[in-house]
C-alpha positions in Angstrom: -78.6 -69.9 0.5 -79.4 -68.8 -3.0 -76.9 -66.4 -4.5 -77.2 -64.6 -7.7 -74.1 -64.7 -9.8 -73.2 -61.8 -12.1 -71.9 -62.9 -15.4 -68.4 -61.8 -16.2 -68.4 -59.3 -19.2 -67.4 -60.8 -22.5 -64.2 -59.9 -24.3 -65.9 -57.2 -26.5 -67.3 -55.4 -23.5 -63.9 -55.6 -21.6 -62.2 -54.3 -24.7 -64.6 -51.4 -25.0 -64.2 -50.5 -21.3 -60.4 -50.6 -21.6 -60.6 -48.4 -24.7 -62.9 -46.0 -22.9 -60.6 -45.9 -19.9 -57.5 -45.2 -22.1 -59.4 -42.4 -23.9 -60.3 -40.9 -20.6 -56.7 -40.9 -19.4 -55.5 -39.4 -22.7 -58.1 -36.6 -22.4 -57.2 -35.9 -18.8 -53.5 -35.7 -19.8 -54.3 -33.4 -22.6 -56.3 -31.1 -20.5 -53.6 -30.9 -17.8 -51.6 -28.6 -20.1 -53.0 -25.5 -21.8 -52.4 -26.7 -25.3 -55.4 -28.3 -26.9 -56.0 -30.2 -30.1 -58.9 -29.6 -32.5 -60.0 -31.2 -35.7 -60.2 -28.9 -38.7 -60.6 -29.3 -42.4 -57.3 -28.6 -44.2 -57.3 -25.4 -46.3 -58.5 -26.4 -49.7 -57.7 -30.1 -49.2 -61.0 -31.3 -47.7 -58.9 -33.6 -45.4 -59.2 -33.5 -41.7 -56.1 -32.0 -40.0 -55.3 -32.2 -36.4 -54.5 -28.7 -35.2 -52.8 -27.9 -31.9 -53.8 -24.6 -30.3 -50.9 -23.0 -28.4 -51.9 -20.2 -26.1 -49.7 -17.1 -25.4 -49.8 -14.2 -23.0 -48.3 -10.8 -24.0 -49.1 -8.9 -20.8 -45.4 -8.4 -20.1 -44.8 -6.8 -23.5 -47.5 -4.0 -23.7 -45.7 -1.8 -26.2 -45.3 -4.7 -28.6 -49.0 -5.9 -28.5 -49.8 -4.9 -32.1 -46.7 -6.5 -33.5 -47.2 -9.7 -31.5 -50.8 -9.9 -32.8 -49.5 -9.3 -36.3 -46.8 -11.9 -35.9 -49.2 -14.6 -34.6 -51.6 -13.8 -37.4 -48.7 -14.4 -39.9 -48.0 -17.8 -38.4 -51.6 -18.7 -38.2 -52.0 -18.0 -41.9 -48.8 -19.8 -42.9 -49.3 -23.1 -41.0 -52.2 -25.6 -40.4 -50.9 -28.0 -37.7 -50.6 -25.4 -35.0 -52.4 -22.2 -34.3 -51.6 -19.4 -31.8 -54.2 -17.9 -29.5 -53.9 -15.0 -27.1 -55.2 -15.6 -23.5 -55.1 -13.8 -20.2 -53.3 -15.6 -17.4 -51.6 -19.0 -17.7 -50.4 -19.8 -21.2 -48.1 -22.2 -23.1 -45.7 -19.3 -23.8 -45.3 -15.6 -23.1 -43.8 -12.5 -24.6 -41.6 -10.3 -22.4 -40.3 -6.8 -23.1 -36.6 -6.4 -22.3 -33.9 -3.8 -22.4 -31.6 -6.5 -23.8 -31.5 -8.3 -27.1 -34.2 -10.6 -28.6 -34.0 -14.2 -27.7 -36.3 -17.1 -26.9 -36.0 -19.7 -24.1 -38.1 -22.6 -25.3 -38.3 -26.4 -25.3 -38.9 -26.0 -29.1 -42.4 -27.4 -28.9 -44.6 -24.6 -27.7 -43.4 -23.9 -24.2 -41.2 -21.0 -23.1 -40.7 -17.2 -23.2 -39.9 -14.8 -26.0 -37.8 -11.9 -24.9 -38.1 -8.8 -27.2 -36.5 -5.4 -27.0 -38.9 -2.4 -26.9 -39.4 -1.3 -30.5 -38.4 -4.7 -32.0 -39.2 -4.9 -35.7 -42.0 -7.2 -36.9 -39.4 -9.5 -38.5 -37.8 -10.1 -35.1 -41.1 -10.8 -33.3 -42.1 -13.3 -36.0 -38.6 -14.9 -36.1 -38.6 -15.4 -32.3 -42.1 -16.9 -32.4 -40.7 -19.3 -35.0 -38.4 -20.7 -32.2 -41.4 -21.4 -30.0 -42.8 -23.4 -33.0 -39.5 -25.4 -33.2 -37.5 -23.7 -35.9 -33.8 -23.2 -35.4 -31.7 -20.1 -36.5 -30.3 -20.3 -40.0 -28.1 -17.2 -40.1 -26.5 -17.9 -43.4 -29.9 -17.9 -45.2 -31.2 -15.2 -47.5 -33.7 -12.5 -46.5 -36.5 -14.7 -47.9 -35.9 -17.1 -45.0 -37.5 -15.7 -41.8 -35.2 -17.8 -39.6 -32.1 -16.3 -41.2 -32.6 -13.6 -38.5 -30.1 -10.8 -38.7 -27.9 -12.7 -41.1 -29.0 -10.8 -44.2 -28.6 -7.4 -42.4 -30.9 -4.7 -41.1 -32.3 -3.9 -44.6 -34.2 -7.2 -44.6 -37.7 -6.7 -43.3 -39.3 -9.9 -44.5 -41.6 -11.0 -41.6 -43.2 -14.0 -43.4 -42.0 -17.6 -43.2 -41.3 -19.1 -46.6 -43.0 -22.3 -47.8 -40.2 -24.5 -46.6 -40.3 -23.0 -43.1 -44.1 -23.3 -42.9 -43.9 -26.9 -44.1 -41.2 -27.7 -41.4 -43.5 -26.3 -38.7 -46.5 -28.3 -40.0 -44.3 -31.4 -39.9 -43.0 -30.7 -36.4 -46.6 -30.3 -35.1 -48.3 -33.0 -37.3 -48.7 -35.4 -34.3 -49.3 -32.7 -31.6 
């Protein structure tokens, strides 16, 4: 009986197939969550920067919708490695109105819930969003530090992260 033998693929072809399979698994794992990665050109640098897109839902904080949009716009303007995008339905993190005090339950890397009192100032909304992005409280800091929170007192209305805070977020998210 005459049998045709199929030649075994060479090492280059096996390596390409292995690489393609690994890439497929990595893409499947990435798409399992709602966070996604994109390539962008860094602002003014001409270099390619990996940007993680975190999704958020603010349906449970209707009276704070405008301040949440302003807060996420502030963060999107301040950092390159991560961007925040509003979605309906399932999201990486959510905003919730509460009768209590502002706080964030998070893993420090994009997942969790931001609890905000009705009428929360923009500084508080932006500060709590900073926790979602991985920044800790620094209550002894000056008003120029967003993450100093209420430490500087109620007269402080700065709602913009300083250069050091923005750089820390970019560093935390540099690898996704």
